[in-house]
C-alpha positions as CSV (number, residue, x, y, z in Angstrom):
1,X,61.4,107.8,148.8
2,X,64.1,108.2,151.5
3,X,64.1,104.4,152.0
4,X,65.3,103.9,148.4
5,X,68.5,105.9,148.8
6,X,69.2,104.7,152.3
7,X,68.9,100.9,151.6
8,X,71.4,98.8,149.8
9,X,69.8,96.6,147.1
10,X,72.3,93.8,147.7
11,X,72.4,93.3,151.5
12,X,69.2,95.2,152.3
13,X,71.1,97.1,155.0
14,X,72.0,100.7,155.3
15,X,73.5,102.2,152.2
16,X,76.8,103.4,153.7
17,X,79.2,105.1,151.4
18,X,77.2,104.2,148.2
19,X,79.3,103.2,145.2
20,X,78.0,103.4,141.7
21,X,79.8,100.7,139.7
22,X,80.8,101.1,136.0
23,X,77.7,99.1,135.0
24,X,75.3,101.6,136.6
25,X,74.5,99.4,139.7
26,X,74.7,101.0,143.1
27,X,75.6,99.2,146.3
28,X,77.3,99.9,149.6
29,X,81.0,99.8,150.1
30,X,80.9,96.6,152.2
31,X,79.0,94.6,149.5
32,X,81.5,95.8,146.9
33,X,84.4,94.5,149.0
34,X,82.6,91.3,150.0
35,X,81.4,90.0,146.6
36,X,84.0,89.3,143.9
37,X,81.5,89.6,141.0
38,X,78.9,92.3,140.6
39,X,75.4,91.2,141.4
40,X,73.9,93.1,138.4
41,X,76.3,92.2,135.5
42,X,78.4,89.3,136.9
43,X,81.6,91.2,136.2
44,X,84.6,91.8,138.4
45,X,85.1,95.6,138.7
46,X,88.8,96.3,139.5
47,X,89.1,100.0,138.9
48,X,89.1,102.5,141.8
49,X,85.6,103.8,142.6
50,X,84.8,106.7,144.9
51,X,81.5,107.1,146.7
52,X,78.6,108.8,144.9
53,X,78.7,112.5,145.8
54,X,75.0,113.1,144.8
55,X,73.6,110.2,146.8
56,X,75.6,111.2,149.9
57,X,74.2,114.8,149.6
58,X,70.7,113.4,149.3
59,X,71.2,111.2,152.4
60,X,72.4,114.2,154.3
61,X,69.2,116.1,153.6
62,X,66.1,114.9,155.4
63,X,63.5,116.9,153.4
64,X,62.8,115.6,150.0
65,X,61.8,119.1,148.7
66,X,65.4,120.2,148.9
67,X,66.5,117.4,146.5
68,X,65.7,119.6,143.5
69,X,68.8,121.6,143.9
70,X,70.9,118.4,144.4
71,X,69.5,116.7,141.3
72,X,70.9,119.4,138.9
73,X,73.6,118.8,136.3
74,X,76.7,120.9,136.8
75,X,77.1,121.3,133.0
76,X,73.6,122.3,131.8
77,X,72.2,123.5,135.2
78,X,69.0,121.5,134.6
79,X,67.5,118.5,136.2
80,X,69.4,115.2,135.6
81,X,68.4,113.6,132.3
82,X,69.6,110.0,132.3
83,X,71.9,110.6,135.3
84,X,75.3,109.1,134.7
85,X,77.9,108.7,137.5
86,X,81.6,108.6,136.8
87,X,84.0,106.3,138.7
88,X,85.2,109.4,140.6
89,X,81.7,109.8,142.1
90,X,80.3,112.8,140.2
91,X,77.0,112.7,138.3
92,X,76.0,114.5,135.1
93,X,73.4,114.1,132.4
94,X,74.4,111.4,130.0
95,X,74.2,113.8,127.0
96,X,76.2,116.5,128.7
97,X,78.9,114.0,129.7
98,X,79.1,112.6,126.2
99,X,79.6,116.1,124.8
100,X,82.3,116.8,127.3
101,X,84.2,113.6,126.4
102,X,84.2,114.7,122.8
103,X,86.6,117.4,123.8
104,X,88.6,115.9,126.7
105,X,88.7,112.4,128.1
106,X,88.4,113.5,131.7
107,X,85.7,114.2,134.3
108,X,84.3,117.7,133.8
109,X,84.4,118.4,137.6
110,X,87.6,116.9,139.0
111,X,89.5,116.1,135.7
112,X,90.1,112.5,136.6
113,X,90.9,110.4,133.5
114,X,87.7,109.0,131.9
115,X,87.8,107.1,128.6
116,X,84.2,106.2,127.9
117,X,80.8,107.3,129.2
118,X,79.3,104.9,131.7
119,X,75.7,103.7,131.5
120,X,73.0,105.6,133.4
121,X,72.8,105.3,137.2
122,X,69.9,102.9,137.9
123,X,69.2,104.1,141.4
124,X,69.1,107.9,140.5
125,X,67.0,107.2,137.4
126,X,64.4,105.3,139.5
127,X,64.3,108.2,142.1
128,X,63.8,110.9,139.4
129,X,61.2,108.8,137.7
130,X,59.2,108.4,140.9
131,X,59.5,112.0,141.9
132,X,58.6,113.6,138.5
133,X,57.0,110.8,136.6
134,X,56.0,111.7,133.0
135,X,57.6,115.1,133.3
136,X,61.0,113.4,133.6
137,X,60.4,111.1,130.7
138,X,59.4,114.0,128.5
139,X,62.8,115.6,128.9
140,X,64.5,113.2,126.5
141,X,67.5,113.8,124.4
142,X,67.2,116.3,121.5
143,X,66.0,114.6,118.4
144,X,69.0,115.9,116.4
145,X,71.4,113.8,118.7
146,X,70.3,110.6,117.0
147,X,69.0,112.1,113.7
148,X,71.6,113.9,111.7
149,X,72.3,115.1,108.2
150,X,74.7,112.8,106.4
151,X,77.4,113.6,103.9
152,X,78.7,110.7,101.8
153,X,82.2,111.2,100.6
154,X,85.6,110.5,102.3
155,X,86.7,109.1,105.6
156,X,87.4,110.9,108.8
157,X,88.5,109.8,112.3
158,X,87.7,111.1,115.8
159,X,90.0,113.8,117.1
160,X,91.6,114.4,113.6
161,X,91.1,117.7,111.7
162,X,90.0,117.6,108.1
163,X,89.1,120.0,105.3
164,X,86.1,119.4,103.1
165,X,85.3,121.1,99.8
166,X,81.5,121.5,99.5
167,X,80.5,122.2,95.9
168,X,77.4,120.0,95.2
169,X,74.0,121.9,95.4
170,X,72.5,119.3,97.8
171,X,75.4,119.6,100.3
172,X,75.4,123.4,100.0
173,X,71.7,123.3,101.1
174,X,72.6,120.8,103.9
175,X,75.5,123.0,105.1
176,X,73.3,126.2,105.2
177,X,70.7,124.3,107.3
178,X,73.3,123.0,109.7
179,X,74.7,126.6,110.2
180,X,71.2,127.9,110.7
181,X,70.3,125.3,113.3
182,X,73.2,126.3,115.5
183,X,74.3,122.7,116.1
184,X,77.2,123.0,113.6
185,X,77.7,119.2,113.2
186,X,76.9,116.6,110.6
187,X,77.9,113.0,109.9
188,X,80.4,111.8,107.3
189,X,80.4,108.3,105.8
190,X,82.7,106.8,103.2
191,X,81.3,106.1,99.7
192,X,81.7,102.6,98.4
193,X,83.8,103.4,95.3
194,X,84.1,99.9,94.1
195,X,80.4,99.5,93.7
196,X,77.9,101.6,91.8
197,X,76.0,102.9,94.8
198,X,75.9,102.8,98.6
199,X,78.1,103.8,101.5
200,X,79.5,102.3,104.6
201,X,77.2,102.4,107.5
202,X,80.0,103.4,110.0
203,X,81.0,107.0,110.0
204,X,82.3,109.9,112.1
205,X,80.5,113.0,113.5
206,X,82.2,116.2,112.5
207,X,82.2,119.4,114.5
208,X,82.4,122.6,112.3
209,X,85.4,124.8,113.2
210,X,85.4,127.3,110.4
211,X,83.4,127.7,107.2
212,X,84.6,129.9,104.3
213,X,82.0,130.6,101.6
214,X,83.4,131.5,98.2
215,X,81.7,134.0,95.8
216,X,80.5,131.2,93.5
217,X,78.6,129.5,96.4
218,X,81.2,126.8,97.1
219,X,82.4,126.4,100.7
220,X,85.7,125.3,102.4
221,X,84.8,123.6,105.7
222,X,87.3,123.0,108.5
223,X,86.0,120.4,110.9
224,X,87.3,118.0,113.5
225,X,86.0,114.5,114.2
226,X,84.0,114.1,117.3
227,X,82.9,110.5,117.7
228,X,81.9,107.4,115.7
229,X,78.3,106.3,114.9
230,X,76.5,103.5,113.1
231,X,73.6,104.3,110.7
232,X,70.5,102.5,111.6
233,X,68.3,103.9,108.9
234,X,68.3,106.8,106.5
235,X,66.1,108.5,103.9
236,X,66.6,111.3,101.4
237,X,65.6,114.8,102.1
238,X,66.2,117.3,99.3
239,X,68.9,115.2,97.8
240,X,71.0,114.4,100.9
241,X,70.6,111.7,103.5
242,X,68.9,112.2,106.9
243,X,70.0,109.3,109.1
244,X,69.0,107.7,112.3
245,X,72.2,106.8,114.1
246,X,73.5,105.1,117.2
247,X,76.7,106.2,118.9
248,X,79.7,103.8,118.8
249,X,82.0,103.9,121.9
250,X,84.7,101.7,123.1
251,X,84.2,99.2,125.9
252,X,85.2,100.4,129.4
253,X,88.7,100.0,130.6
254,X,88.0,96.9,132.8
255,X,86.5,95.0,129.8
256,X,89.4,96.0,127.6
257,X,92.0,94.8,130.1
258,X,90.2,91.5,130.5
259,X,90.0,90.9,126.8
260,X,93.7,91.9,126.4
261,X,94.8,89.3,129.0
262,X,92.7,86.6,127.3
263,X,94.1,87.4,123.9
264,X,97.7,87.3,125.2
265,X,97.1,84.0,126.9
266,X,95.4,82.5,123.8
267,X,98.2,83.7,121.5
268,X,100.9,82.3,123.8
269,X,99.1,78.9,124.0
270,X,98.6,78.8,120.3
271,X,102.3,79.5,119.6
272,X,103.3,76.8,122.1
273,X,101.0,74.2,120.5
274,X,102.3,75.0,117.0
275,X,105.9,74.7,118.2
276,X,105.2,71.3,119.9
277,X,103.5,70.0,116.7
278,X,106.4,71.1,114.5
279,X,108.8,69.3,116.8
280,X,106.8,66.1,116.8
281,X,106.3,66.1,113.0
282,X,110.1,66.6,112.4
283,X,111.7,63.4,111.0
284,X,114.3,61.8,113.4
285,X,117.9,62.8,112.7
286,X,120.2,60.0,111.4
287,X,123.6,60.1,113.0
288,X,126.6,58.7,111.2
289,X,128.2,55.6,112.8
290,X,131.8,56.2,113.8
291,X,134.4,54.5,111.6
292,X,136.8,52.2,113.3
293,X,140.3,53.6,113.6
294,X,142.8,52.0,111.3
295,X,146.5,52.0,112.3
296,X,148.7,54.0,109.9
297,X,151.4,51.3,109.9
298,X,151.6,47.5,110.4
299,X,150.0,44.6,108.7
300,X,146.4,45.0,107.5
301,X,143.9,43.3,109.8
302,X,142.5,40.0,108.6
303,X,139.0,40.2,107.3
304,X,136.4,37.6,108.1
305,X,135.4,35.4,105.1
306,X,137.8,37.3,102.8
307,X,137.7,36.0,99.2
308,X,141.2,35.1,97.9
309,X,142.3,34.8,94.3
310,X,144.0,31.7,92.9
311,X,147.4,33.6,93.0
312,X,147.0,34.3,96.8
313,X,146.1,30.7,97.4
314,X,149.1,29.5,95.4
315,X,151.5,32.0,97.0
316,X,150.2,32.9,100.5
317,X,153.4,34.8,101.4
318,X,152.4,37.7,99.0
319,X,149.2,38.4,101.0
320,X,151.2,39.6,104.0
321,X,152.8,42.7,102.4
322,X,150.9,44.8,100.0
323,X,153.2,47.0,97.9
324,X,150.5,49.0,96.0
325,X,150.9,52.7,97.1
326,X,147.3,53.6,96.3
327,X,146.0,50.7,98.4
328,X,148.2,51.9,101.3
329,X,146.7,55.4,101.0
330,X,143.2,54.0,101.0
331,X,143.9,51.9,104.1
332,X,145.3,54.9,105.9
333,X,142.2,57.0,105.1
334,X,143.8,59.2,102.5
335,X,142.9,60.0,98.9
336,X,144.7,61.8,96.1
337,X,141.6,63.8,95.0
338,X,140.3,64.6,98.5
339,X,143.2,65.4,100.9
340,X,142.8,65.2,104.6
341,X,141.2,68.2,106.2
342,X,143.3,70.3,108.5
343,X,141.8,71.5,111.9
344,X,141.3,75.2,112.1
345,X,142.3,77.3,115.0
346,X,139.6,78.9,117.2
347,X,140.7,82.4,116.0
348,X,140.1,81.5,112.3
349,X,136.6,80.1,112.9
350,X,133.8,82.3,111.5
351,X,131.6,84.0,114.1
352,X,128.0,82.8,114.2
353,X,125.5,85.6,113.9
354,X,122.4,85.1,116.1
355,X,119.1,84.6,114.2
356,X,116.7,87.5,114.4
357,X,114.0,87.2,117.0
358,X,110.5,86.7,115.8
359,X,108.1,89.4,116.9
360,X,104.8,88.0,118.2
361,X,102.6,91.1,118.3
362,X,99.6,89.4,119.8
363,X,101.6,88.4,122.8
364,X,102.7,92.0,123.6
365,X,100.8,94.4,125.7
366,X,98.9,97.4,124.3
367,X,101.3,99.9,125.8
368,X,104.3,98.1,124.4
369,X,102.8,98.2,120.9
370,X,102.1,101.9,121.3
371,X,105.7,102.5,122.4
372,X,106.8,100.7,119.2
373,X,104.5,103.0,117.1
374,X,105.9,106.1,118.9
375,X,109.4,105.0,118.0
376,X,108.4,104.8,114.4
377,X,106.8,108.3,114.5
378,X,110.0,109.7,116.0
379,X,112.0,108.3,113.1
380,X,109.6,110.0,110.7
381,X,109.8,113.3,112.5
382,X,113.6,113.1,112.6
383,X,113.8,112.4,108.9
384,X,111.4,115.3,108.2
385,X,113.4,117.8,110.2
386,X,116.6,116.9,108.5
387,X,115.0,116.9,105.0
388,X,112.6,119.9,104.9
389,X,112.5,119.8,101.1
390,X,111.1,116.3,101.0
391,X,107.5,116.2,99.9
392,X,106.6,112.6,100.8
393,X,106.3,113.5,104.5
394,X,104.8,117.0,104.1
395,X,101.3,116.0,105.5
396,X,102.9,114.6,108.7
397,X,102.2,117.8,110.7
398,X,102.6,118.0,114.5
399,X,101.6,114.8,116.3
400,X,99.8,114.7,119.7
401,X,102.0,114.3,122.8
402,X,104.2,111.2,122.4
403,X,105.5,110.8,126.0
404,X,103.8,107.9,127.9
405,X,103.0,110.1,130.9
406,X,101.0,112.8,129.0
407,X,99.8,111.1,125.8
408,X,96.2,110.3,124.9
409,X,96.4,106.8,123.6
410,X,93.1,107.0,121.8
411,X,93.8,110.2,119.9
412,X,97.4,109.1,119.1
413,X,96.2,105.9,117.4
414,X,93.6,107.9,115.4
415,X,96.3,110.3,114.3
416,X,98.7,107.5,113.2
417,X,95.9,105.8,111.4
418,X,95.2,108.9,109.4
419,X,98.9,109.2,108.6
420,X,99.2,105.8,107.0
421,X,99.4,105.9,103.2
422,X,96.6,103.4,102.6
423,X,93.3,103.6,100.8
424,X,90.3,104.6,102.7
425,X,88.6,101.2,102.2
426,X,91.5,99.6,104.1
427,X,91.0,101.9,107.0
428,X,87.3,101.6,107.4
429,X,87.5,98.6,109.8
430,X,89.0,100.9,112.4
431,X,85.6,102.6,112.9
432,X,84.0,99.2,113.8
433,X,86.4,98.1,116.5
434,X,85.3,98.7,120.1
435,X,88.6,98.1,121.8
436,X,91.8,100.1,121.6
437,X,93.9,97.0,121.3
438,X,92.2,95.9,118.0
439,X,93.0,99.2,116.4
440,X,96.6,99.1,117.7
441,X,97.2,95.6,116.3
442,X,95.9,96.6,112.9
443,X,98.0,99.9,112.8
444,X,101.1,98.0,114.0
445,X,100.6,95.5,111.1
446,X,100.6,98.5,108.7
447,X,103.6,100.0,110.4
448,X,105.7,96.8,110.1
449,X,105.0,96.8,106.4
450,X,106.0,100.4,105.8
451,X,108.9,100.3,108.2
452,X,110.4,97.5,106.1
453,X,109.9,99.5,102.9
454,X,111.3,102.7,104.4
455,X,114.1,101.1,106.4
456,X,116.7,102.2,103.8
457,X,115.8,105.9,104.4
458,X,114.9,105.8,108.1
459,X,118.0,103.9,109.3
460,X,120.7,105.5,107.2
461,X,122.5,108.8,107.3
462,X,119.9,111.6,106.8
463,X,122.3,113.6,104.6
464,X,122.4,110.8,101.9
465,X,118.6,110.3,101.8
466,X,117.2,111.2,98.4
467,X,114.0,113.1,98.0
468,X,110.8,111.9,96.4
469,X,111.5,113.8,93.2
470,X,114.8,111.9,92.5
471,X,113.5,108.4,93.4
472,X,110.1,107.5,91.8
473,X,109.9,104.2,93.7
474,X,109.4,105.8,97.1
475,X,106.0,105.6,98.9
476,X,104.2,108.9,99.2
477,X,102.1,109.7,102.2
478,X,98.9,111.2,101.1
């Protein structure tokens, strides 16, 4: 058993300063520096990874009987169940780490930033399986973690508070059973309102914060979104759905950064090709040939093969001087109807206004797009503060931290998505995206549309902005 934790699976040498990569594979520090791509997943891991604290503690202890105290989770104080190692080097049960990330995106031990839960540690899982065998496999996740009661109704987002009015008898029963079980959580899926029956299979897990039961049996539930899930299968139990679900998380930061770079390069190349094709398909410009200068005085130049009348042939002396004034004006380039243009001075020339720059959202970085969204939110907050009687921004509330140094990008985007005055059917694709950039691009598209509609109110003097009651054409955030 000691040979497993002291031998590197890549180089078959001593496992010095073991590193657990974001894919769950463990190798020594030298192999991680030597090989560009991971041996297990063929990916290039660029994030900073610290040595595995648990493996180093096990290597320092010679007696295997003392490993029981090391193989304990710091959250639940039980033996590791699906041990998962964070990039900072600390190991927890996967279920415990997932629950912790629902409340704060950081390591529960050292508070280093952690966006998603990594996959289980392959090496520690093999060690625990060999040491405890069937006893370790029996300690699986609780059945209620992937089998939950389901409420079909409205839409909710992770990290966003919501209030639910429970009045149907089937959901009253479901709520009582949830409260009695002590788990205080259930799933919420959006009803397909355009069809007769059915619901969207992507939803949000809700954590109950407060439940107020009214005398007639109805309840007012205050909850906050925890995480997303996908319904694998469901069946009816006493009128409500009991669903088998699988958790939906974002990709890790390395994969998101790689996909972002690829998307920016593809967008730039596509725009360059379209510009090149438009230039090639443009018809050639026809330039006017310069007219030869004609002297203002003197005899008219002789024309080649000029046709002469019988009068000119009989009296050639009359062809030398032409006394017709209109013909003289025509020769000199003048006309009675169209006078000669006068040159304007540079001071009187009109100023050319530069054409507005075209915004290519797909070529911008995710942080730049979020900064643009934050600027839009600040405009809304400024308008709300100067117009407290306006009702169309009443549900805005207090946003999460907006400064780049302290803001949580994931929670901020969910909050802005909940703010947008759109139908719930238009927002449901956000629950299916597994990268932050996809959600940011979609929310930015919505923001551009509403910013154009509200530009008259957001970019003018706040004292002259009418309220929603005096202008029926304004959009109302609901």
